[in-house]
GUGU-47599 format. One line per 3 residues: number of its first residue (from 1); for each residue z, y, x of N, C-alpha, C. Coordinates in steps of 0.02 Angstrom, whole numbers, plus 50000, padded with zeros to 5 digits. Each point is the difference from the previous one (the first is absolute). Layout:
% GUGU-47599
NUM	Z,Y,X,Z,Y,X,Z,Y,X; ...
This chain:
% GUGU-47599
1	54909,50108,48775,49995,49980,49947,49935,49934,49989; 49999,49973,49954,49977,49943,49999,49953,50009,49943; 49915,49976,50029,49964,50010,49945,49969,49957,49944
4	49985,49986,49926,49975,49972,49959,49938,49966,50026; 49983,50062,50007,49929,49975,50008,49964,49972,50059; 49949,49939,50019,49995,49934,50015,49948,50059,50043
7	50017,49998,50081,49965,49997,50057,49937,49985,50017; 49937,50038,50019,49944,49977,49999,49965,50022,50103; 49988,49954,50051,50002,50026,50029,49919,50006,50018
10	50001,50068,50031,49922,50029,50016,49921,49918,50014; 50030,49967,50035,49955,49950,50008,49979,49963,49922; 50079,49982,49960,49968,49981,49932,49970,50044,49937
13	49987,50061,50042,49994,50055,49930,49929,50013,50023; 49984,49983,50048,49907,50021,50036,49964,49955,49956; 50011,49923,49995,49944,49968,49964,49985,50010,49905
16	50058,50035,49996,50001,50001,49919,49955,50090,49999; 50002,50027,50054,49982,50057,49964,49901,49988,50018; 49998,49974,50049,49922,49961,50010,49976,49978,49940
19	50046,49965,49985,49961,49971,49922,49993,50030,49928; 50048,50065,50008,49988,50049,49948,49935,50058,50002; 49983,49991,50071,49935,50058,50039,49970,49959,49990
22	49993,49935,50013,49896,49946,49972,50028,49994,49912; 50050,50004,49993,49993,49988,49935,49942,50071,49944; 50026,50059,50007,49993,50060,49989,49903,50001,50036
25	50023,49989,50067,49911,49987,50016,49932,49950,49960; 50064,49934,49975,49954,49978,49946,49972,50040,49927; 50033,50026,49985,50022,50028,49943,49931,50042,49993
28	50013,50047,50063,49937,50046,50006,49938,49990,50009; 49967,49938,50019,49955,49967,50009,49994,49981,49925; 50032,49954,49966,49980,49989,49947,49970,50062,49952
31	50034,50030,49998,50011,50098,49947,49890,50012,50040; 50008,50022,50067,49934,50016,50018,49960,49933,49975; 49984,49953,50006,49971,49951,50002,49958,50003,49920
34	50057,50022,49958,49987,50005,49894,49983,50047,49995; 50011,50070,50048,49958,50078,49987,49923,49980,50011; 49996,49963,50069,49948,49995,50027,49937,49978,49919
37	50002,49935,49999,49995,49945,49932,49991,50073,49959; 50030,50010,49984,49996,50039,49945,49933,50051,49985; 50013,50037,50080,49962,50049,50027,49911,49980,49987
40	49987,49936,50045,49957,49969,50001,49959,49968,49924; 50051,49984,49967,49975,49984,49939,49998,50078,49934; 50023,50052,50044,49986,50060,49952,49914,49998,50028
43	49998,49989,50073,49941,50041,50035,49951,49973,49979; 49981,49917,49989,49968,49979,49984,49972,49993,49921; 50057,50018,49939,49985,50040,49952,49958,50056,49976
46	49999,50029,50061,49954,50097,50023,49966,49990,50058; 49934,49960,49966,49956,49993,50076,49968,50084,50003; 49992,50027,50072,49954,50053,50013,49976,50026,49945
49	49973,50052,49996,49947,50020,49939,49939,50029,50040; 49953,49996,49973,49924,49976,50019,49956,50069,49950; 49983,50065,50039,49979,50047,49965,49906,49998,50003
52	49969,49999,49928,49939,49998,49992,49954,50039,50048; 49938,50007,50009,49953,50001,50052,49939,50052,49943; 50022,50070,49996,49949,50019,49926,49946,50006,50026
55	49954,50001,49985,49926,50042,49999,50009,50035,50025; 49923,50015,50031,50014,50085,49999,49971,50029,49916; 49969,50054,50019,49982,50043,49925,49941,49990,49971
58	49966,49978,50081,49937,50013,49991,49943,49965,50042; 49959,49934,49957,49986,49973,50047,49893,50005,49973; 49976,49966,50068,49923,49986,49979,49991,49932,50032
61	49937,49974,49982,49975,49945,50050,49933,50012,49991; 49963,50000,50098,49919,50045,49998,50008,50037,49969; 50021,50064,49980,50000,50071,49998,49997,50002,49904
64	50004,49937,49949,50021,50006,49949,50067,49991,50005; 50016,50041,49931,50074,50036,50000,50038,49942,49975; 50054,49956,49986,50025,49962,49953,50060,50043,49942
67	49978,49979,49928,50031,50052,49991,50082,49962,49955; 50054,50030,50031,50059,49986,49991,50041,50024,49953; 49979,50050,49977,50017,50022,49921,49986,49970,49960
70	49947,49937,50015,50003,49949,49923,50067,49943,50029; 50026,49997,49956,50050,49968,50029,49986,49921,50014; 49947,49972,49959,49998,49932,50004,49965,49996,50061
73	49965,50064,50032,49971,49973,50062,50051,50021,50046; 50051,50035,50001,50076,50013,50039,50028,49940,50007; 49997,49953,49926,50036,49944,50015,49965,49938,50034
76	49923,50000,49993,49981,49953,50014,50003,50027,50089; 49998,50041,50010,50002,50005,50094,50057,50007,50011; 50060,50006,49989,50070,49987,49992,50026,49934,50042
79	49966,49956,49938,50008,49937,50018,49967,49973,50045; 49937,50015,50012,49992,49970,50075,50017,50037,50085; 50030,50061,49978,50031,50040,50031,50069,49970,50022
82	50036,50000,49975,50049,49957,50015,50016,49962,50009; 49940,49946,49999,49989,49936,50005,49971,49985,50102; 49978,50046,49982,49955,49994,50085,50073,50037,50041
85	50024,50056,49984,50015,50030,50035,50102,49956,50017; 50004,49966,49980,50059,49959,50012,50007,49943,50009; 49911,49980,50014,49983,49937,50050,49995,50028,50064
88	50083,50018,50029,49968,50013,50061,49997,49972,50072; 49996,49940,50016,49946,49954,50030,49926,50015,50011; 49987,49984,49917,49938,50022,49991,49971,50065,50013
91	50012,50049,49997,49997,50061,50016,49993,50013,50089; 50050,49980,50035,50009,50002,50054,49930,49957,50039; 49990,49952,49951,49972,49958,50065,49883,50040,49948
94	49999,50039,49959,49967,50033,49979,49977,50070,50066; 50055,50029,50018,50009,50027,50046,49962,49979,50077; 50036,49973,50015,49970,49993,50065,49943,49942,50016
97	49975,49962,49931,49947,49972,49988,49935,50050,49987; 50026,50066,49980,49934,50059,49995,49989,50016,50059; 50037,49988,50079,49998,50043,50049,49931,49973,50035
100	49983,49929,49998,49979,49948,49980,49900,50014,49974; 50003,50028,49936,49941,49989,49958,49976,50068,49985; 50047,50021,49991,49982,50073,49964,49972,50052,50034
103	50008,50013,50083,49945,50040,50027,49931,49956,49967; 49996,49952,50008,49920,49984,49990,49973,50015,49932; 50069,49970,49957,49958,50023,49932,50005,50052,49975
106	50020,50050,50037,50007,50096,49977,49928,50009,50047; 49979,49986,50038,49946,50009,50037,49926,49979,49951; 50003,49934,49985,49962,49988,49967,49989,50035,49911
109	50067,50001,49997,49990,50059,49912,49976,50070,50032; 50000,50020,50041,49984,50056,50032,49932,50017,50008; 49978,49928,50035,49921,50017,49994,49959,49985,49939
112	50030,49966,49954,49972,49987,49950,50013,50081,49938; 50026,50034,50015,50022,50073,49979,50029,49955,49928; 50050,49980,49999,50042,49958,49926,50070,50032,50028
115	50053,49998,49954,50054,50019,50001,50059,49961,50065; 50042,50021,50028,50034,49943,50050,50069,49982,49979; 50006,50017,49919,50052,49964,49958,49971,49928,49988
118	49937,49978,50023,49964,49911,49966,50030,49976,50066; 50034,50024,50048,50037,49963,50058,50068,49966,49966; 50015,49993,49947,50066,50014,49947,49956,49921,49977
121	49972,49989,49981,49966,49925,49960,49991,49966,50052; 50010,50001,50059,50003,49946,50035,50075,49964,50023; 50038,50051,49988,50082,49981,50000,50007,49962,49912
124	49972,50021,49954,50027,50001,49938,49974,49911,49979; 49920,49992,50058,49977,49927,49981,50054,49951,50053; 50004,50010,50066,50028,49973,50047,50047,50002,50040
127	50023,50048,49973,50054,50044,50056,49990,49997,50077; 49930,50010,49989,49971,50003,50082,49998,49929,50033; 50005,49949,49957,50003,49917,50044,49931,49994,50004
130	49958,49988,50044,49929,50002,50023,49986,49925,49988; 50031,49948,49987,49960,49921,49972,50057,49988,49922; 50040,50043,49976,50045,49964,49942,49890,49979,49949
133	50044,49966,49969,49969,49974,49953,50049,49980,49915; 49965,49999,49960,50053,50021,49925,49968,49946,49967; 50025,49971,49922,50017,49934,49987,49911,50012,49954
136	49986,50073,50004,49917,49995,49969,49952,49996,50066; 50025,49973,50046,49934,49993,50051,49970,50072,50031; 50061,50061,49991,49967,50045,50048,50019,50008,50083
139	49962,50019,50023,50044,49997,50057,49970,50086,50029; 50033,49986,50069,50002,50044,50055,50032,50081,49969; 50036,50028,50058,49998,50075,49985,49968,50030,49944
142	49956,50013,49949,49978,50004,49946,49986,49986,49955; 50035,49908,50004,49992,49960,49943,49940,50011,49967; 49959,49973,50050,49928,49981,49951,49982,49931,49985
145	49977,49992,49944,49988,49928,49955,49936,49974,50024; 49974,49955,50007,49951,49962,50053,49925,50063,49962; 49990,49971,49945,49947,50039,49982,49966,50072,50005
148	50074,50031,49980,49994,50082,50033,50001,50005,50056; 50010,49955,50076,50008,50012,50041,49904,50001,50043; 49968,49945,49966,49948,49990,49995,49964,50060,49988
151	50012,50029,49930,49955,50057,49954,50017,50068,50076; 50035,49984,50038,50018,50077,50036,49972,49970,50066; 49965,49944,50029,49999,49998,50078,50042,49961,50035
154	50055,49954,49962,50031,49963,50035,49974,49941,50001; 50006,49960,50062,49976,49934,50001,50048,49947,49982; 50009,49948,49952,50047,49977,49990,49967,49916,49977
157	50032,49978,50045,49940,49915,49983,50075,49960,50042; 49977,49929,50012,50057,49946,50018,50019,50013,50080; 49949,50031,50030,50019,50034,50061,50039,50066,50034
160	49975,50052,49951,49998,50072,50008,50039,50035,49934; 50056,50016,50012,50006,50057,49957,50025,50073,50010; 49950,50033,50009,50007,50079,50028,50067,50037,49948
163	50023,49958,49960,50033,50057,49946,50102,50001,50060; 49989,49947,50047,50049,50021,50061,49968,50040,50061; 49953,50009,49971,49995,50061,50066,50017,50055,49975
166	50052,50022,50034,50026,50071,49965,49943,50064,50006; 49969,50016,50037,49931,50042,50015,49943,49988,49948; 49985,49940,49995,49923,49983,49964,50043,49994,49909
169	50054,49986,49986,50023,49997,49946,50019,50089,49998; 50036,50042,50031,50007,50065,49992,49924,50055,49967; 49963,49974,50034,49910,50014,50003,49983,49991,49911
172	50016,49930,49982,49981,49986,49937,50059,50035,49935; 50043,50001,50029,50046,50029,49951,49987,50062,49968; 50000,50050,50051,49942,50059,50000,49955,50002,49959
175	49952,49943,50027,49950,50004,49948,50003,49997,49955; 50053,49955,49961,50032,49976,49944,50010,50065,49962; 50064,50028,50025,50022,50052,49983,49952,50066,49967
178	49949,50019,50045,49950,50046,50010,49962,49967,49931; 49974,49964,49977,49964,49978,49961,50034,50030,49913; 50063,49951,50010,50041,50007,49935,50005,50046,50003
181	50022,50057,50029,49997,50072,49970,49948,50062,49992; 49951,49952,50033,49954,50038,49976,49983,49975,49912; 50020,49917,49993,49969,49968,49918,50082,50041,49969
184	50020,50012,50006,50075,50017,49954,49993,50086,50006; 49983,49998,50031,50023,50088,49998,50045,50039,50048; 50070,49962,49987,50047,50036,50051,50041,49930,50039
187	50070,50004,50035,50024,49946,50047,50057,49955,49965; 50017,50036,49940,50040,49952,49948,49977,49947,49965; 49948,50021,49963,49932,49932,50005,49986,49950,50045
190	49988,50062,50049,49964,49935,50053,50063,49957,50037; 50059,50012,50001,50038,49955,50009,50016,49968,49964; 50001,50025,49944,50009,49944,49935,49950,49941,50005
193	49922,50013,49991,49955,49962,49997,50015,49957,50074; 50012,50023,50059,50017,49952,50068,50043,49945,49970; 50068,50014,49976,50013,49939,49992,49989,49973,49949
196	49967,50002,49943,49984,49975,49931,49956,49965,50001; 49951,50038,50040,49922,49986,49988,49950,50061,49981; 49946,50022,50035,49976,50044,49943,49998,49997,49932
199	49964,49920,49994,49939,49972,49949,50071,49986,49940; 50051,49995,50013,50058,50004,49968,50037,50061,49959; 49981,50037,50064,50019,50082,49977,49961,50038,49943
202	49937,49994,50016,49953,50015,49963,49977,49976,49938; 50039,49923,49996,49988,49990,49934,50055,50037,49953; 50059,49994,50037,50076,50043,49967,49993,50055,49972
205	49979,50049,50038,49940,50056,50009,49978,50003,49924; 49960,49978,49981,49936,49995,49979,50031,49975,49935; 50053,49937,49991,50038,49963,49948,50038,50072,49950
208	50040,50041,50058,50082,50012,49996,49964,50119,49967; 49923,49993,50029,50000,50082,49976,50043,50021,50058; 50001,50001,50050,50050,50035,50042,49977,49991,50090
211	50003,50076,50009,49987,49995,50092,50046,50032,50039; 50071,49985,49972,50055,50043,50035,50030,49909,50016; 50006,50000,50055,50058,49970,50045,50061,49971,49935
214	50024,50072,49998,50059,50002,49976,50016,49996,49941; 49945,49975,49961,49979,49988,49916,50007,49951,49984; 49965,49950,50055,49964,49926,49975,50036,49970,50018
217	50029,49947,49947,50019,49925,50009,49981,49946,50043; 50007,49986,50047,49986,49961,50064,50038,49961,50012; 49990,49939,50039,50059,49937,50014,50063,50060,50051
220	50049,49957,49983,50063,50051,50022,49997,49997,50084; 49976,49961,50037,49975,49983,50064,49976,50088,50013; 49942,49997,49983,49972,50051,49994,50019,50059,50006
223	50023,50018,49932,50060,50034,49987,50030,50025,50041; 50052,49967,50034,50024,50002,50056,50001,50009,50067; 49901,49983,49994,49979,50003,50066,50017,50083,50030
226	49969,50039,49957,49971,50051,50028,50080,50037,50006; 50045,49995,49967,50052,50040,50011,50042,49968,50076; 50008,49950,50005,50018,49960,50062,49961,50028,50056
229	49951,49997,50005,49958,50063,50052,50031,50087,50013; 50013,50015,49938,50043,50051,50000,50055,49999,50034; 50033,49959,49940,50080,50009,50071,50004,49981,50063
232	49919,49954,50038,50008,49972,50072,49995,50063,50020; 49958,50036,49983,49957,50081,50037,50095,50050,49986; 50004,50004,49966,50063,50039,49974,50060,49998,50068
235	50013,49903,49991,50047,49985,50060,49969,50014,50067; 49926,50011,50013,50012,49979,50062,49949,50068,50030; 50011,50041,49950,49967,50071,50037,50055,50032,50017
238	50068,49989,49972,50088,50023,50023,50045,49952,49997; 49974,49939,50065,50069,49965,50004,50077,50014,49997; 50009,50044,50030,50063,50048,50018,50033,49989,49945
241	49935,50046,49940,50041,50026,49962,50025,49938,49942; 49990,49931,50030,50039,49941,49949,50044,49985,50047; 50000,49996,50077,50045,49983,50016,49992,49952,50044
244	49915,50000,49995,49982,49945,50085,49993,50061,50050; 50019,49978,50086,49973,50035,50063,49968,49939,50039; 49965,50005,50015,49968,49957,50041,49985,50022,50069
247	50029,49999,50066,49980,50031,50055,49956,49971,50027; 49942,50049,50038,49906,49994,50002,50015,49952,50030; 50035,49986,50050,49993,49903,50038,49992,49945,49942
250	50032,50002,49950,50035,49932,49979,49916,50004,49950; 49958,50045,49998,49949,50015,49961,49929,49942,50038; 49971,49947,49961,49959,49971,50047,49933,50044,50029
253	49999,49984,50046,49923,50041,50022,49938,49961,49988; 49947,50066,49978,49954,49950,50016,49965,49946,50048; 49936,49946,49969,50000,49937,50057,49940,50026,50024
256	50011,50018,50073,49915,50011,50055,49955,49930,50018; 49933,50007,49977,49965,49971,50023,49955,49991,50009; 49960,50002,50023,49904,50003,50020,49964,49954,49954
259	49943,50040,49959,49986,49948,49947,49910,49982,50020; 49969,49956,49995,49951,49990,50053,49958,49961,49934; 49926,50043,50015,49930,49962,49930,49970,49944,50050
262	50025,49946,49965,49974,49958,50048,49956,49931,49943; 49937,49961,50033,49971,49971,49974,49996,49917,50019; 50027,49977,49969,50036,49905,50020,49938,49948,49981
265	49978,49981,50035,49944,49953,49988,50018,49916,49984; 50064,50002,50019,50029,49949,49997,50071,49969,49966; 50047,49982,49972,50047,49989,49997,50050,50016,50082
268	50056,50054,49961,50029,50035,50060,50076,49958,49995; 50029,49960,50054,50067,49999,49963,50041,50030,50042; 50033,50052,49965,50044,50064,50021,50038,49966,50071
271	50017,49941,50006,50039,49965,50043,49981,50020,50066; 49900,49997,50014,49965,50003,50030,49992,50050,50051; 49994,50048,49937,50006,50097,50001,50062,50022,50038
274	50074,49960,49953,50022,50031,50049,50031,49967,50074; 49976,49951,50001,50015,49952,50088,49920,50061,50031; 49955,50029,49991,49956,50032,50040,50019,50055,50005
277	50050,50060,49946,50021,50055,50006,50054,49993,50043; 50038,49949,50004,50067,49994,50010,50060,50050,49979; 49989,49974,49923,50058,50024,49947,50040,49944,49965
280	50005,50003,49968,50053,49961,49967,49944,49977,49925; 50003,49936,49970,49976,49990,49961,50028,50039,49927; 50076,50004,50014,50017,50024,49935,50001,50068,50014
283	50011,50039,50040,49944,50090,50002,49939,50009,49954; 49951,49921,50018,49934,50039,49964,50020,49974,49941; 50014,49947,49964,50037,49970,49954,50020,50043,49941
286	50053,50054,50043,50021,50048,49951,49969,50040,49975; 49936,50020,50057,49974,50053,50008,49919,50007,49970; 49996,49954,49963,49941,49947,49975,50011,49964,49927
289	50057,50031,49964,50035,49958,49942,49946,49934,49950; 49940,50082,50008,49926,49963,49946,49961,49920,50017; 50046,49987,50063,49953,49935,50030,50053,49947,49988
292	49984,49983,49933,50049,49947,49960,50004,49927,50036; 49976,49989,50046,49975,49948,50042,50041,50015,50060; 49984,49980,50067,50021,49995,50058,49908,50003,50055
295	49979,50044,49945,49957,50009,50036,49943,50043,49973; 49941,50028,50025,49946,50073,49977,49946,49974,49981; 49968,49977,49929,49937,49957,49961,49949,50064,50025
298	49951,49955,50001,49922,50043,50060,50002,50065,49927; 49977,50072,50039,49989,50038,49974,50018,50072,50033; 49980,50042,49957,50001,50070,50050,50076,49991,49967
301	50045,50046,50076,50071,50041,49962,50035,50054,50029; 50054,50001,49969,50049,50044,50060,50069,49970,50013; 50007,49997,50068,50054,49967,50029,50037,50034,50030
304	50081,50008,49978,50043,50030,50040,50038,49961,50049; 50012,50018,50049,50045,49977,50090,50044,50057,50007; 50035,49987,50041,50032,50035,50029,49988,50062,50020
307	50040,50059,50027,49955,50066,50030,49984,49967,50063; 49949,50032,50022,49970,50001,50069,49979,49929,50020; 49970,49951,49948,49987,49950,49996,49925,49991,49979
310	49981,50055,49958,49938,50023,49956,49935,49982,50035; 49985,50036,50070,49963,49989,50040,49967,49941,50022; 50058,49954,50008,50004,49917,50011,49967,49961,49943
313	49997,50023,49949,49977,49943,49944,49930,49984,50016; 49953,50045,49989,49937,49976,50002,49989,49953,50074; 50027,50023,50063,50012,49984,50038,50025,49889,50010
316	50046,50016,49957,50025,49937,49992,49963,49950,49950; 49983,50039,49963,49946,49959,49951,49934,49975,50021; 49971,50049,50039,49949,49980,50044,50031,49905,50055
319	50033,50010,50013,50017,49961,50072,50023,49907,49959; 50022,50019,49925,50018,49959,49957,49935,49970,49962; 49951,50040,49998,49949,49991,49977,49989,49996,49934
322	50066,50026,49971,49973,50026,49923,49953,50067,49955; 49988,50020,50072,49967,50056,49949,50031,50078,50052; 49997,50045,49968,50013,50097,50037,49999,50014,49934
325	49957,50067,50045,49971,50060,49944,49939,49989,50002; 49954,49946,49992,49938,50003,49987,49945,50033,50069; 50026,50025,50049,49996,50020,50038,50022,50036,50068
328	50000,49922,50024,50025,49994,50070,50005,50007,50048; 49904,50051,50007,49997,50031,50069,50044,50071,49989; 50027,50017,49967,50030,50068,49978,50057,50014,50028
331	50043,49926,49998,50072,50014,50025,49998,49956,50035; 50045,50039,50052,50046,49946,50047,50080,50048,49989; 50045,49948,50036,50065,50028,49970,50021,50055,50024
334	49967,50047,50053,50015,50052,50031,49950,50061,49968; 49940,49967,49967,49951,50077,49985,49971,49986,49938; 49967,50032,49975,49945,49981,49942,49930,50046,50022
337	49939,49978,49991,49946,50031,49997,49993,50024,49934; 49970,50074,50006,49980,50033,49919,49930,49964,50008; 49987,49987,49924,49937,49965,49994,49984,50052,49918
340	49932,50002,49987,49976,50044,49973,50045,50002,49913; 50007,50076,49969,50044,49985,49944,50068,49994,50006; 50038,49994,50067,50047,49987,50004,50034,50081,49999
343	50074,49982,49948,50039,50066,49997,50071,49992,50020; 50028,50053,50054,50072,49963,50009,50027,49984,49960; 50020,50005,49949,50051,49990,49927,49970,49889,50002
346	49930,50006,49996,49993,49936,49998,49999,49943,50061; 49996,50045,50058,50030,49967,50080,50076,49998,49978; 50034,50028,49984,50083,49997,49998,50005,49923,49969
349	49961,50018,49943,50010,49924,49968,49995,49956,50023; 49933,49976,50027,49963,49967,50037,50059,49958,50057; 50010,50037,50032,50042,49997,50049,50091,50004,50011
352	50040,50005,49951,50053,50012,49966,50037,50065,50043; 49958,50037,50052,50032,50048,50032,49981,50059,49940; 50071,50057,50018,50006,50052,49948,49951,50061,50021
355	49958,50041,49945,49958,50030,50024,50030,50055,50013; 50072,50021,50041,50039,50059,50027,49983,49967,50072; 50023,49926,50010,49986,49986,50055,49925,49972,50042
358	49965,49996,49946,49937,50020,50035,49967,50068,50007; 50037,50038,49984,49973,50072,50008,50038,50014,50073; 50069,49984,50006,50026,50035,50047,49995,49949,50075
361	49978,49970,49975,49984,49941,50080,49925,50009,49998; 49960,50014,49959,49935,50048,50028,49991,50057,50007; 50043,50040,50008,49991,50063,49973,49956,50022,49963
364	49990,49981,49961,49946,50022,49918,50056,50064,49967; 49948,50056,49995,50048,50044,49968,49984,50004,49917; 49932,49991,49986,49975,50006,49929,49995,49930,49967
367	49955,49985,50008,49986,49913,49961,49920,49995,50032; 49965,50013,50043,49928,50014,49999,49995,49942,50069; 49973,49930,49999,50022,49931,50039,49900,50000,49970
370	49993,49978,50061,49910,49972,50018,49998,49909,50013; 49916,49990,49983,50017,49932,50007,49980,49976,50079; 50007,49959,50026,50018,49972,50065,50055,50029,50025
373	50054,50035,49988,50064,50035,50040,50033,49922,49979; 50038,50001,50080,50062,49978,49986,50059,50022,49979; 50031,49974,49980,50050,50027,49984,50083,49971,50008
376	50036,50030,50049,50070,49938,50004,50063,49989,49942; 49997,49935,49998,50050,49963,49947,50084,50011,50045; 50016,50017,50051,50058,49991,50038,50018,50080,50058
379	50044,50013,49993,50021,50066,50057,49988,49960,50091
């Protein structure tokens, strides 16, 4: 029987089928692309939801309660807390630097018998950056102005600025804070005075006839200052609660160095001292930022050197003809000859050898030493 339909060979049919399949695949890809773009658009219009970090139910600063039941106080604290807790990079840097500076600050606060919370003042002032300078020319970790610095025993002239010396400025800040607390009667007002000045705060208290920080009308910077310190304390006391996890090895360790009391009889280039000690100039400069030039002027100073180099400083100065500790005959590189009135503490400061090391290598159990005794300075 004859067919009226045209006949196709298999070799002619195959290209047609392949073309149809390719067309179907292309259409499928177009549909997937359209769906993907739609999904991306929907996602971009619906960003991830962020949760708020709530404040604790009760907070204190230097053992003085913050009255969170007062809505105005709560709102003011919440502002500073929210700004701080979401500044993630800044908080991480606070936590890292705290490992370097808090141990010394805490020790000195404890010795002075004042609250440990005062360490957070340094964070609020400088973010724990020791060489920071403000637009108002306040300098250092505690942001001293020149006049206040001199008032509390810090040298400030064209050659020396002890506001840059972490230890000296911390000691001065503690003296200042203690006096402010004695004058104003509580830590909240003392900290306000630290920010705006004690003379200004006394005038405002007298004018407004109010001696309560939370009721005083003060400059906005001062009003925010107290709450900023409280916010910093809240976060740093419990960082994990606010999403900050910092492994111990990421925290900056304290800087170790020897401190030697010296008397310089003529200008001493730090480069010469570095060469005499066989240390880098950069190391000496970083340890002694209070010397604004590249030299130490005449006078009595505490010089910091890398660990283990303390006993060599006086010997190096004598060889350079720049002075020493004023008692050349009592110190050699390896020994110290005890003289009348000496104590182990003074010898440790003079030689740069720690008190514990002196007692250990000389087998001293108590603190008794005598004039004429020869102490070893090295093992």
